N, C-alpha and C positions, 0 to 999 in steps of 0.2 A: 686626204692623206692621197701623195705621189704616188703614178703606177709605173712598178721597179718593170723593167724589161729584162728577163733573164732566162736566156738562154734551158729549157729544162736537159736535165743529161737523162739522156735515155739509157736505157741497159743495152741496147746497142754498143752505144762510144765506150761503157765503162768492158765492158765482155770482149769488143776488138783489141781492147791495149791491154785486156789481159791476156789473148792472144799474143800480141806485138811482144809479151816483156819476156811471154813462157818462149816465143820465138829465139828471138835473142841469148833466152837464157840455157833450151839445146841446142842451139848454136856453137854456146862453148862448151858444153856437156862433153857434148858427139867426138871435142880435138883432145881427151883426159883421156888418159888411159889408165886402167886400173888402181896402179900405184898412184897418178897424181889424186885423180879424186878419192882415195882414199887414206891421203897421207896425215896425219897432225900436221896440224900448223902452229906453229907458238904464238904466233901474234892474233891468232884465234882461238887463243887458250886451252892450245890441243885438240882445238874440234877439227873437224875434216870439212872439207868444200862438201860431201857427200849429205853430210850431217846437217848441213845450212838446207840442201836440197832439201832431202825429207822432211826435213820441218816445213818448209814452203809447199809442196808435194799434198804432205797430212792434214796441212790447213783447209785449201781445198776439197780434198775429201770427204775430211770432217766438215764442209759444206753441204758437199749432193748428201753422206745418207742425213744429214739434219734438213734439207729439205723434204728428203720424204719422210724422212715421221713427223716435223713441224717443231724439231727444240734440235738444237746446234748444239756440242759441246766440245768445245775447241781442245780443252784438257783433258779426253778421252780417245785423244789421237794411239794408235795402234804402233809409234816408234815403231815401223818393216826396220830389221836389220836387211833386208834387200834393197832399199831401195836405196841406202846412204852406202850400199858396197859395189852397188852396178850402177851404174852411168844410164843402161841400157834401160832398165828396167826405169828411173826416173822418168827417161825421155818418152813410153810408152804408158807408162803415168798420166803425163802433161797431156801427151795426144788426146790420150783417152778424157781427161780434162776438158780441153777446149776443145771438145766436138759435144759436149755436155754443157757446156753455159748454157745454153740461148733456150730459157727457161721461161714461163711466167713470174711474173713475180707475187711474193704473198708475203702474209704475216708470218713470223718467225721466233720463237723464245731462244733470248741466246741465255744458254748456261752455266755462270762462272759463278768458281769462286775466286776471295779476293783476299782471304786469310788462309798462309798455309799453316795455322794450329787449329785448321777448324776446315770439315768433310762438306760444311754448311754450304750450298749453292744460292748466290741468287739469281733470278728467271725476271731476265730482262727484256720487253718489245723487242723488237727488232723486222728487218724484212729484209727478202734476199739480196734487194740491189745494194743495200746498208751492207752487207757481207762480202758480198760483191768488191764495192769500193775498198772495204776493211782489205782485206785478203790481197788486192791487187798491191795498196798501197806499205802491208806488209812482204811480200815478194819484194817491189822490191828495194827496201829498208835489208832485206838481208843477202838481194843481190850485191850488193853492198859491199856486204863480208864476206861473200862467194868469187866476187873485183880482188879482194885484198887476196883471198885462200888462190884465185890462178894464175897473179901476180906470183907467190911466192912460188909457186910449182914448177910454173911454166914459162912458156914462153910467149903464146897465143896472146896474138892483139883481137880485145874487148869495143868493139862500139865506141866511144864518144861518151855517149848517154847510159851508158851500161851500169843499170844499179843509182840510179840521178828520178828522181819521182818531179813530173808532169811541169810543174809547176816553180822546178827547182830549173829548168831548161829552160822556163821561159823567164824566168828572174834575167838568168845571166844572159840570155841574147837581152834582155830590156838595156843591159848593162855595157854592150856595144855596141849601142846602137843609137 
C-alpha cells in the first residue's frame, strides 16, 4: 500500500474558519437596521435575514450544550425569537460562541430523527471536530441565503466570498489560472 501524505486537519483550522465566517456575518449584520434584519423576503419564501441567522447561531449553541452533555440534538433548538429579531443579540451570541470554540475533541452522540411521522431518535456516533465542520459548512450555506436577503433589503456591499464554501472558492481560482 502506498503512503499518502495527507495534511491532518487540526481543530485550530476548523475553529479559525468558523471565526472568519462569523466575523463576515457579524460585519454584515451590524450594518442592518432592525427593519432590514426582520423584513420578510419573498425570495426566501417569506423568511427573514434574522431567521436564517438565528438558525445558524442556534446550531452552534446546540453543539456547545451537547458538548457538555455528550449528546447533540439539533432538533431541540430553542428557536429563540430574540435572536431573529435583534441583530445585536445575534452578534453577542456569535462572539460568545467564538470565544468558546477551542475545546478538546471528544466523542459525542448525535441524536436525530429522520422521519417526520415518528418521534423515534437515531443515535449516531460522532465527535466535536466533526460537528464543528458540519456547522461550519451549514453556516456557509445559510450565509448564501442571508446574502440574498441582505441584497434584497439593503445596499450593503458584501465580500466576494461571502456565503461561498472554501472548496468552491479554490475551484473558481483554479479556473481563472
